[in-house]
C-alpha positions as CSV (number, residue, x, y, z in Angstrom):
1,X,10.2,21.9,-1.9
2,X,11.5,18.4,-1.3
3,X,8.1,17.1,-0.2
4,X,6.3,18.8,-3.1
5,X,8.7,17.3,-5.7
6,X,8.3,13.9,-4.2
7,X,4.5,13.9,-3.9
8,X,3.8,15.6,-7.2
9,X,6.3,13.4,-9.0
10,X,4.8,10.2,-7.7
11,X,1.3,11.4,-8.4
12,X,2.3,12.0,-12.0
13,X,2.9,8.3,-12.4
14,X,-0.8,7.8,-11.8
15,X,-1.7,10.4,-14.5
16,X,0.6,9.0,-17.2
17,X,-0.1,5.3,-16.9
18,X,-3.5,5.6,-18.7
19,X,-5.0,8.0,-21.3
20,X,-8.3,7.9,-19.5
21,X,-9.1,9.4,-16.1
22,X,-6.7,8.3,-13.4
23,X,-9.4,6.3,-11.6
24,X,-10.6,4.4,-14.7
25,X,-8.0,1.6,-14.3
26,X,-6.8,0.5,-10.9
27,X,-3.0,0.6,-10.5
28,X,-1.2,-2.6,-9.8
29,X,-0.8,-3.4,-6.1
30,X,3.0,-3.3,-6.3
31,X,2.8,0.3,-7.8
32,X,0.3,1.4,-5.2
33,X,2.4,0.0,-2.3
34,X,5.6,1.4,-3.7
35,X,4.2,4.9,-4.0
36,X,2.4,4.9,-0.6
37,X,5.6,3.6,1.1
38,X,7.9,6.1,-0.5
39,X,5.6,9.0,0.2
40,X,5.2,7.9,3.8
41,X,9.0,8.0,4.1
42,X,9.3,11.3,2.2
43,X,6.6,12.9,4.4
44,X,8.3,11.7,7.6
45,X,11.7,13.0,6.3
46,X,10.2,16.4,5.6
47,X,8.1,16.6,8.8
48,X,10.9,15.6,11.2
49,X,13.8,17.1,9.2
50,X,16.2,14.4,8.4
51,X,19.1,16.2,6.5
52,X,16.8,19.3,6.1
53,X,15.0,21.8,8.2
54,X,11.8,20.2,9.7
55,X,8.6,21.2,8.0
56,X,6.1,20.1,10.6
57,X,2.7,18.4,10.1
58,X,0.8,21.6,9.2
59,X,3.0,22.5,6.3
60,X,3.2,18.9,5.2
61,X,-0.6,18.8,4.9
62,X,-0.6,22.1,2.9
63,X,2.0,20.6,0.5
64,X,-0.1,17.4,0.1
65,X,-3.3,19.4,-0.5
66,X,-1.5,21.6,-3.1
67,X,-0.1,18.6,-4.9
68,X,-3.4,16.7,-4.9
69,X,-5.3,19.8,-6.2
70,X,-2.9,20.1,-9.1
71,X,-3.0,16.4,-9.7
72,X,-6.7,16.7,-10.4
73,X,-6.2,19.8,-12.6
74,X,-3.5,18.0,-14.5
75,X,-5.7,14.9,-15.0
76,X,-8.4,17.1,-16.6
77,X,-5.8,18.9,-18.8
78,X,-4.5,15.4,-19.9
79,X,-8.0,14.4,-21.0
80,X,-8.5,17.7,-22.8
81,X,-5.2,17.4,-24.6
82,X,-5.8,13.8,-25.5
83,X,-9.2,14.6,-27.0
84,X,-7.6,17.3,-29.2
85,X,-4.6,15.3,-30.2
86,X,-6.4,12.0,-30.7
87,X,-10.0,13.0,-31.8
88,X,-10.6,9.6,-33.5
89,X,-10.6,7.9,-30.1
90,X,-13.3,10.3,-28.8
91,X,-15.6,10.2,-31.9
92,X,-18.3,8.2,-30.1
């Protein structure tokens, strides 16, 4: 649960920083480095079990896959919600 909350929480930053698809604007280098660094540390904490039961690499990959899949779903939902709530921006 710790790893899922950490990964999904940080991925949400990439969804909320733009109203367009997450890949449309490159994140600032400092943001990208901060997220990658903290997620590397969070993954190592979960895998090797610092102050928690070790998760192992297999389950860590499952958690990452799950979080990334929902990240993509949430990006599509964000775009759909934005097109409904702000139709004037999508009138092209």
